[in-house]
PLY file of the C-alpha trace (Angstrom):
ply
format ascii 1.0
element vertex 67
property float x
property float y
property float z
element edge 66
property int vertex1
property int vertex2
end_header
108.88 82.41 89.45
106.04 80.93 91.46
106.35 81.92 95.18
103.69 79.26 95.87
105.47 76.45 94.40
104.08 73.32 95.82
103.02 69.92 94.81
99.53 70.15 96.21
97.23 72.06 93.72
93.89 71.57 95.06
92.98 73.40 98.33
89.97 73.33 100.61
89.07 75.77 103.21
91.01 75.34 106.33
94.12 74.09 104.51
97.46 75.83 105.60
100.81 76.44 104.02
103.96 78.34 104.80
105.22 81.29 102.65
108.35 83.33 103.02
107.59 86.79 104.31
109.57 88.55 101.58
107.65 86.62 98.71
104.24 88.03 100.20
105.72 91.58 100.69
106.80 91.74 97.05
103.48 90.39 95.90
105.14 88.25 93.37
102.40 85.96 91.86
99.93 87.01 94.48
97.34 89.85 94.79
96.49 91.43 98.20
92.87 92.63 98.82
93.50 95.32 101.46
89.73 95.85 102.06
89.13 92.23 103.14
92.76 91.63 104.25
93.22 88.51 102.06
95.74 87.38 99.61
94.78 85.76 96.34
97.11 83.08 94.94
96.60 79.93 92.79
92.97 80.76 92.42
92.21 80.62 96.16
91.84 83.10 98.96
94.32 83.05 101.88
94.40 84.84 105.20
97.46 85.00 107.54
96.71 82.97 110.63
100.30 82.89 112.13
104.15 83.34 111.63
107.23 81.58 112.49
110.84 82.48 112.36
113.29 79.83 111.13
116.83 79.20 112.46
118.28 80.69 109.15
116.73 84.03 110.17
113.89 83.98 107.64
110.43 84.72 108.57
107.48 82.79 107.27
103.83 83.29 107.29
101.28 80.69 107.84
98.43 81.13 105.42
94.99 79.50 105.66
92.75 78.84 102.76
89.42 80.70 103.06
87.90 79.81 99.78
0 1
1 2
2 3
3 4
4 5
5 6
6 7
7 8
8 9
9 10
10 11
11 12
12 13
13 14
14 15
15 16
16 17
17 18
18 19
19 20
20 21
21 22
22 23
23 24
24 25
25 26
26 27
27 28
28 29
29 30
30 31
31 32
32 33
33 34
34 35
35 36
36 37
37 38
38 39
39 40
40 41
41 42
42 43
43 44
44 45
45 46
46 47
47 48
48 49
49 50
50 51
51 52
52 53
53 54
54 55
55 56
56 57
57 58
58 59
59 60
60 61
61 62
62 63
63 64
64 65
65 66
């Protein structure tokens, strides 16, 4: 299961995407670098820049590509 399943496969610094909180916490298909506080997924580095709560009760993080 790819938690970052998305049609786009080429990212640039500044691009954003939404990822369900539970998928990040379980670290499925993603690594977390606690020293630099970034996630590594799809060969890119991502930082959390925001969060939203949907009407269905699920929480999503907004990740921004940093490289």
